[in-house]
C-alpha positions in Angstrom: -7.0 -0.7 -8.5 -8.3 -0.5 -5.6 -6.7 2.7 -4.8 -8.7 3.7 -1.6 -8.6 0.5 -0.5 -5.1 0.6 -0.8 -4.0 4.0 0.8 -5.7 3.1 4.0 -2.5 0.8 4.6 -1.4 4.5 4.8 -2.5 4.4 9.0 -0.4 1.9 10.4 3.1 3.6 9.4 5.8 5.5 11.5 9.0 6.8 10.4 10.7 4.4 8.8 11.3 5.1 5.3 15.1 5.1 6.2 15.0 1.3 5.9 13.8 1.3 2.7 14.8 4.4 0.8 17.9 2.5 -1.2 16.0 -0.1 -2.8 14.7 -0.8 -6.2 12.0 -3.4 -7.0 11.0 -6.6 -8.5 8.3 -9.3 -9.5 7.7 -12.5 -8.0 9.3 -14.9 -10.1 12.5 -14.5 -8.9 12.2 -13.5 -5.2 15.3 -13.5 -3.6 16.4 -11.7 -0.8 19.7 -10.1 0.7 19.1 -10.8 4.5 17.9 -14.3 4.4 19.6 -16.2 7.6 20.7 -19.6 7.4 18.1 -20.1 10.5 15.3 -18.4 8.0 15.7 -20.0 4.3 13.0 -22.6 4.9 9.9 -20.9 4.3 6.3 -22.9 5.1 3.3 -22.5 3.1 1.0 -19.6 4.0 4.3 -17.6 5.3 4.2 -19.4 8.7 7.3 -20.2 10.3 6.2 -21.7 13.9 10.0 -22.7 14.6 11.2 -18.8 15.0 7.5 -18.1 16.6 8.8 -20.8 19.6 11.9 -19.3 20.2 10.3 -15.9 21.4 12.0 -15.6 25.0 8.5 -13.6 26.5 5.0 -14.6 26.5 3.0 -13.7 23.7 1.1 -10.8 23.8 -2.6 -10.0 24.2 -4.5 -9.1 20.7 -3.8 -5.1 20.9 -0.9 -5.2 23.1 2.7 -3.9 22.2 5.8 -6.0 22.2 8.8 -5.5 24.0 11.9 -4.1 22.6 13.7 -7.3 23.4 11.0 -9.3 22.0 11.2 -8.0 18.4 15.1 -7.7 18.6 15.1 -11.2 19.4 12.6 -11.7 15.7 15.0 -9.6 14.1 18.0 -11.2 15.2 16.9 -14.2 13.8 16.2 -13.1 10.5 12.2 -13.3 10.9 9.5 -10.6 10.9 6.1 -10.4 12.1 5.3 -11.5 8.8 6.3 -15.0 9.5 9.1 -15.4 7.5 12.8 -14.8 6.7 13.5 -10.7 5.9 12.5 -10.2 2.0 13.8 -7.7 1.2 11.2 -7.1 -1.9 12.9 -3.9 -3.0 16.4 -5.5 -3.6 15.8 -7.6 -7.0 14.6 -7.4 -10.5 13.0 -9.3 -12.3 14.8 -9.9 -15.7 11.8 -12.0 -17.1 8.9 -9.9 -16.3 6.5 -8.7 -19.1 5.7 -5.0 -17.8 9.3 -4.8 -16.3 10.7 -5.1 -19.7 7.7 -3.6 -21.8 8.6 -0.3 -19.2 12.1 -0.3 -19.5 11.9 -0.4 -23.5 9.3 2.5 -23.4 11.5 4.8 -21.2 14.4 3.8 -23.4 12.6 5.1 -26.7 11.2 8.1 -24.3 14.6 9.2 -23.6 16.2 8.7 -26.7 13.2 10.9 -28.7 14.2 14.0 -27.0 10.6 14.6 -25.5 9.9 17.6 -23.5 7.5 16.9 -20.8 4.7 19.1 -20.6 2.5 20.4 -17.7 -0.5 20.0 -19.8 -0.3 17.1 -22.2 -3.4 16.8 -24.0 -4.7 20.0 -22.3 -4.8 18.4 -18.8 -2.7 17.6 -16.0 -0.9 14.6 -16.6 -3.2 11.6 -15.1 -6.4 13.7 -14.9 -8.8 12.5 -17.1 -12.7 12.7 -18.0 -13.3 10.1 -15.4 -11.4 12.1 -12.3 -13.3 15.7 -14.1 -16.4 14.1 -13.5 -16.4 12.2 -10.3 -14.8 15.7 -8.9 -17.4 18.1 -10.7 -14.6 20.4 -12.7 -11.0 20.5 -14.3 -8.3 20.3 -11.9 -5.2 22.7 -11.3 -7.2 25.5 -13.0 -7.3 27.6 -9.6 -3.6 28.1 -10.3 -4.4 31.1 -13.1 -6.3 33.3 -9.8 -2.8 33.5 -8.1 -1.4 34.9 -11.0 0.7 38.6 -11.3 -0.9 39.7 -14.3 0.8 42.6 -14.9 3.6 40.8 -15.6 2.8 38.6 -18.1 3.2 36.0 -15.5 2.6 32.5 -17.1 1.1 29.3 -15.0 4.1 27.5 -15.6 6.3 30.4 -14.3 4.1 30.8 -11.5 4.2 27.0 -10.6 8.2 27.0 -11.2 8.8 30.1 -9.1 6.9 28.7 -5.9 9.2 25.3 -6.6 12.3 27.4 -6.2 10.6 29.5 -2.7 10.1 25.5 -1.2 13.3 24.0 -2.7 15.1 27.4 -0.5 13.5 25.8 2.6 15.0 22.4 2.2 17.9 20.7 3.8 21.1 20.7 1.9 21.1 17.2 1.4 17.3 16.8 1.1 17.7 16.6 -3.0 21.1 15.0 -4.0 21.0 16.4 -7.4 19.8 19.8 -6.7 21.9 22.8 -8.1 22.2 25.5 -6.0 20.1 28.6 -6.8 19.1 31.9 -4.8 15.4 32.4 -4.5 15.3 36.5 -2.9 11.5 36.9 -2.8 9.9 39.2 -1.8 7.4 39.1 1.3 4.4 39.3 -0.9 5.8 37.0 -3.3 6.3 34.1 -0.2 2.4 35.3 0.4 1.3 34.8 -2.9 3.4 31.5 -3.1 1.7 30.1 0.0 -1.8 30.8 -0.9 -1.1 28.8 -4.1 0.6 25.7 -2.2 -2.5 25.9 0.5 -5.2 26.0 -2.6 -3.1 23.0 -4.1 -3.3 21.2 -0.8 -7.0 21.8 -0.8 -7.5 20.6 -4.8 -6.0 17.0 -3.5 -8.3 17.1 -0.4 -11.2 17.6 -3.0 -9.6 14.3 -5.2 -9.5 12.3 -2.2 -13.2 13.0 -1.1 -14.4 12.7 -4.4 -13.0 9.2 -5.1 -12.5 8.2 -1.3 -15.4 9.4 1.2 -14.3 7.2 4.2 -10.9 7.4 4.2 -11.0 11.4 3.6 -12.7 11.0 6.6 -10.4 8.7 8.2 -7.6 11.5 7.3 -10.2 14.5 9.4 -8.9 12.9 12.8 -5.5 13.6 11.9 -3.0 16.9 12.7 -3.9 19.2 9.7 -0.1 18.8 8.6 -0.4 15.1 8.8 -3.7 15.2 6.8 -2.7 17.2 4.1 0.6 15.3 3.6 -1.5 12.0 2.8 -3.6 13.9 0.9 -0.6 14.8 -1.2 0.4 11.0 -1.6 -3.3 10.1 -2.1 -3.2 12.3 -5.5 0.2 11.1 -6.8 -1.4 7.5 -6.4 -4.5 8.8 -8.4 -2.6 10.0 -11.0 -1.0 7.2 -11.2 -3.4 4.7 -11.2 -5.1 6.8 -13.9 -2.2 6.8 -16.0 -2.2 3.1 -15.7 -5.7 1.8 -16.3 -7.9 5.1 -17.9 -9.6 4.0 -21.3 -7.3 5.2 -24.7 -10.0 5.0 -26.8 -8.3 7.1 -29.8 -4.7 5.3 -29.4 -3.5 3.6 -31.9 -1.9 1.2 -29.5 -3.1 1.6 -25.8 -0.7 -0.1 -24.1 2.5 1.7 -25.9 0.7 4.8 -25.3 0.3 4.3 -21.4 3.9 2.8 -21.1 5.4 6.3 -22.8 2.8 8.0 -20.5 4.1 5.7 -17.7 7.6 6.5 -18.6 7.4 10.0 -18.5 5.4 10.4 -15.2 8.4 8.4 -13.6 11.0 10.3 -14.8 8.9 13.3 -13.1 9.2 11.6 -9.9 12.8 11.2 -10.3 13.5 14.7 -10.9 11.2 15.6 -7.8 13.0 13.6 -5.5 16.2 14.1 -6.5 16.2 17.5 -8.0 13.1 19.2 -6.1 12.1 19.8 -10.1 8.3 19.7 -10.1 6.2 19.9 -13.7 2.8 21.4 -13.1 0.6 23.0 -9.8 -0.4 19.3 -8.3 3.4 18.8 -8.0 3.4 20.8 -5.2 1.9 19.1 -2.5 4.0 16.4 -3.3 7.5 18.4 -3.3 6.1 20.2 0.1 5.8 16.8 1.8 9.8 16.3 0.3 10.7 19.2 1.7 9.0 18.7 5.3 10.0 15.4 5.7 13.3 14.3 4.1 13.2 11.2 4.3 10.4 10.6 2.3 11.7 7.4 0.0 11.0 7.4 -3.9 11.2 3.5 -3.6 8.2 2.7 -2.8 6.3 5.4 -5.0 8.5 3.5 -8.5 7.1 0.1 -6.5 3.6 0.7 -6.9 4.0 1.8 -10.6 5.2 -1.8 -11.4 2.2 -3.2 -9.3 -0.3 -1.5 -11.0 0.9 -2.6 -14.5 0.8 -6.6 -12.8 -3.0 -5.8 -13.0 -2.3 -5.0 -17.0 -4.0 -7.5 -19.4 -1.3 -8.9 -21.4 1.7 -7.1 -19.7 0.9 -8.2 -16.2 0.9 -11.3 -13.8 -2.5 -12.8 -15.1 -2.4 -15.7 -12.0 -0.5 -16.2 -9.3 1.4 -20.0 -8.5 2.3 -19.3 -4.1 0.9 -17.1 -1.6 4.8 -15.7 -1.9 4.1 -14.9 -5.3 0.5 -12.8 -4.2 2.3 -11.9 -1.0 4.7 -9.3 -3.4 1.4 -8.2 -5.3 -0.3 -7.0 -2.2 3.6 -5.3 -1.2 3.7 -3.5 -4.3 -0.1 -2.3 -4.5 -0.5 -1.6 -0.6 2.7 -2.0 1.2 4.4 0.7 -0.3 1.8 3.4 0.5 2.3 2.8 4.0 6.2 2.7 3.2 5.1 6.2 1.3 3.7 7.8 4.6 6.2 6.7 7.2 8.2 10.3 7.7 4.3 11.7 8.2 3.3 9.5 10.9 5.8 9.5 14.2 6.5 6.8 16.3 5.8 6.4 20.0 8.9 7.2 23.0 10.6 3.8 22.7 10.0 2.5 19.3 12.2 2.7 16.2 11.7 2.6 12.6 12.7 -0.9 12.2 10.4 -2.2 15.0 7.4 -0.1 13.3 7.5 -0.8 9.9 6.7 -4.6 10.2 3.3 -3.9 11.6 2.8 -1.6 8.8 3.5 -3.7 5.9 1.0 -6.3 7.8 -1.7 -4.0 7.8 -1.4 -3.2 3.9 -0.6 -7.2 3.2 -4.4 -7.6 5.5 -6.0 -5.3 3.4 -5.3 -6.2 0.1 -5.6 -9.7 1.1 -9.3 -8.8 2.2 -9.6 -6.9 -1.1 -9.1 -9.9 -3.0 -11.4 -12.3 -0.9 -14.2 -9.9 -1.3 -13.6 -9.6 -4.7 -13.4 -13.0 -6.2 -16.8 -13.4 -8.1 -16.2 -9.4 -9.0 -12.8 -10.4 -9.9 -13.6 -13.0 -12.2 -16.6 -12.2 -13.9 -15.8 -8.3 -15.1 -11.5 -9.0 -15.3 -11.3 -12.4 -16.3 -9.0 -12.5 -13.0 -8.4 -15.0 -10.4 -6.2 -13.9 -7.2 -6.6 -16.7 -5.1 -3.2 -18.6 -5.1 -3.5 -21.3 -7.9 -1.6 -24.2 -4.7 -4.1 -23.0 -2.5 -6.8 -23.9 -4.8 -5.7 -27.0 -5.6 -5.2 -28.1 -1.6 -8.9 -27.4 -1.3 -9.6 -28.6 -4.4 -11.2 -26.0 -5.8 -11.4 -25.5 -9.9 -11.3 -22.0 -11.8 -13.9 -23.3 -13.6 -15.7 -23.4 -10.5 -15.2 -19.5 -9.9 -15.8 -19.1 -13.3 -19.6 -20.6 -13.1 -19.6 -19.1 -9.2 -20.7 -22.4 -7.8 -19.9 -22.3 -3.4 -19.6 -25.7 -2.5 -17.8 -27.2 0.8 -14.5 -26.9 -1.0 -15.1 -23.2 -1.4 -16.1 -22.6 1.9 -13.1 -24.5 3.2 -10.9 -22.3 0.7 -12.6 -19.3 2.0 -12.3 -20.4 5.9 -8.1 -20.6 5.4 -7.5 -17.3 3.3 -9.8 -16.0 6.0 -8.0 -17.2 8.7 -4.6 -16.1 6.8 -6.2 -12.6 6.6 -7.1 -12.4 10.8 -3.3 -13.5 11.1 -2.0 -10.6 9.1 -4.3 -8.1 10.6 -3.0 -9.8 14.3 -0.1 -8.8 13.2 -0.5 -5.1 12.5 -2.5 -4.9 15.6 0.5 -5.1 17.4 1.9 -2.0 15.8 -1.0 0.6 17.1 1.0 1.3 20.4 3.8 2.0 18.5 2.2 5.3 16.5 2.4 8.2 18.5 -1.1 8.9 20.5 -2.5 11.2 17.6 -2.3 8.8 14.7 -3.6 5.9 16.7 -6.9 6.7 16.0 -7.3 6.2 12.3 -5.3 3.4 12.5 -7.1 1.6 14.8 -10.3 2.7 12.6 -9.8 1.2 9.5 -8.1 -1.6 11.4 -11.1 -2.9 12.9 -13.6 -1.6 10.3 -12.0 -3.3 6.8 -11.2 -6.3 9.3 -15.6 -6.2 10.0 -15.5 -7.2 5.9 -13.9 -10.6 6.3 -17.2 -11.2 9.3 -19.5 -10.6 6.3 -18.0 -12.8 4.7 -18.9 -15.7 6.7 -22.4 -14.5 7.7 -23.0 -14.6 3.9 -22.1 -17.9 3.9 -18.5 -17.6 2.3 -19.9 -16.6 -0.8 -18.1 -14.3 -2.4 -18.7 -15.6 -5.4 -22.7 -14.3 -6.0 -22.7 -11.7 -3.2 -20.3 -9.1 -2.2 -19.4 -8.4 1.8 -20.1 -5.0 2.7 -19.9 -3.0 5.8 -22.3 -0.1 6.4 -22.3 3.5 7.0 -23.9 3.4 10.4 -22.3 0.0 11.8 -19.2 1.9 11.3 -19.6 4.8 13.4 -21.3 2.7 15.4 -18.0 1.4 15.8 -16.0 4.2 16.6 -16.1 4.3 20.3 -15.1 0.7 20.5 -12.0 1.4 18.4 -11.0 4.8 20.3 -10.9 2.8 23.3 -8.6 0.4 22.2 -6.0 3.1 21.3 -6.1 3.9 25.1 -3.4 2.9 27.4 -5.8 1.3 29.9 -7.3 -1.0 27.3 -4.0 -2.6 27.2 -5.0 -4.2 30.8 -8.8 -3.9 30.5 -9.8 -5.0 27.1 -12.8 -5.1 25.7 -15.3 -8.3 26.6 -15.1 -9.1 22.9 -11.6 -8.9 23.1 -10.6 -10.8 25.8 -11.9 -13.6 23.3 -9.8 -12.3 20.4 -7.0 -15.2 19.7 -3.7 -14.3 20.0 -1.3 -13.8 17.0 0.2 -17.7 17.9 -3.5 -19.0 17.9 -4.1 -17.8 14.3 -0.5 -18.8 13.3 -0.9 -22.2 14.7 -5.3 -22.7 13.4 -3.6 -22.1 9.9 -1.1 -24.9 10.3 -4.0 -27.0 11.3 -5.7 -26.6 8.8 -2.9 -27.1 6.4 -2.2 -30.2 7.8 -5.4 -31.6 8.1 -6.5 -30.8 4.3 -2.8 -32.8 3.6 -4.2 -35.8 5.6 -7.5 -35.7 4.2 -5.8 -35.9 1.2 -3.1 -38.9 1.9 -3.8 -40.1 4.7 -3.2 -40.1 8.4 0.6 -41.8 7.6 1.3 -38.5 5.3 1.8 -35.9 8.5 5.8 -36.4 8.1 5.3 -35.6 4.6 3.1 -33.0 5.0 5.8 -31.7 7.4 8.5 -31.9 4.9 6.4 -30.0 2.3 6.5 -27.2 4.6 10.1 -26.9 3.9 10.2 -26.7 0.3 
């Protein structure tokens, strides 16, 4: 699981949590939508809906510019989003055929029926903290809590954690935790000082974990205001712990998957109790509880959805192959777009923009990052994980076989496939780019930095002759640093009127979309003859 890359998707988000907070999530096998309009039920492959683009009233924006509220309202009214297709509420449908969904549901039923008690230190460590995490950080996580105990009273760590949680809940709005029982919190000023120090230390520990596993991303958080920076650390640590529960080796387990699903069931129950009641189990839960108190609209749905996205990668339980782009799009949403949704309340929108407007660029960047990961790691995923994430239908269209990928054969067909997938990724970057001006000014730089730096990976793939089977595209530290002034300039209002020289030449979103359309049409005609154009157009709507 590529958590550090996934979390980078958070940096294009705004306060749109309310649009997503009431949904549950699903798998790609039975995607349906509650918001699909008659005008937008026919999706073209690659999520391109040119008919919707042509109906915009205003001219297309140049790269780096935000759209008007009228333009966006028109698209939303058509049932179309910046993702180029109908408004798909991924979180609105359950897939009853998914092996992972069934296995997790069964495991949870067994766990709940067992009457097991949730422990803050299963196996002697906090859940989601294992040898790998300790080795990376350099010491045991969470032991700092003992330094803040009232030893004269015989206070335990668990008692202290619960007192801090009660103190935090006392500062919440009345409707933040719908199932919270009323309670009094008559703490002295000295106790409150001690509780705040422990909370600060828990945030600090979260930052250390973030730095250990995602150094580049951690540096990016340093340019955020301190409250936002700490909140993102808290979200990252929850993602990291979830990832470790799902992916960590379990050599002593009789049935590793069964043990993992049991732990994941407990983890999900903990999550629900935190969001519904404000309950915590261990000291590293406190920063996330504090986030929920400070940002009451923080939704639980993307947290739950990420769990299911991670399960999609588990051998024997998850989805081994993706037939179409729509199926892969759901995976990208679950493992990347969800983090953006988690972070929405942490970031604010610029004046004149709303959550409904801002969420689509946020999701587009998450998808762009994950496509980039997939294209960069085609060879590595095949060799180390025996996985091929590229849509099978795209591979068929361009004449690329799985055997070719496992044998690491880069030929003209593979190059053309990479050109197509890179064009798709850049289309999503272009959509995401239009969301930067929607952010509060203090949130724009880290977003633009991550967008520019990650987008350069696609350039490196091209420089490697489109060989992502035997070569790894890599953007060096100094190259990233050298790009900071340009990224900073792009966040300024003046950049709309006076773009950088290279930005003048960057294609618009509509040009990216037309390019993708043309590449698919050329491939279709090449395979079936020039008389097949009408058949091609019909195929796009199937």
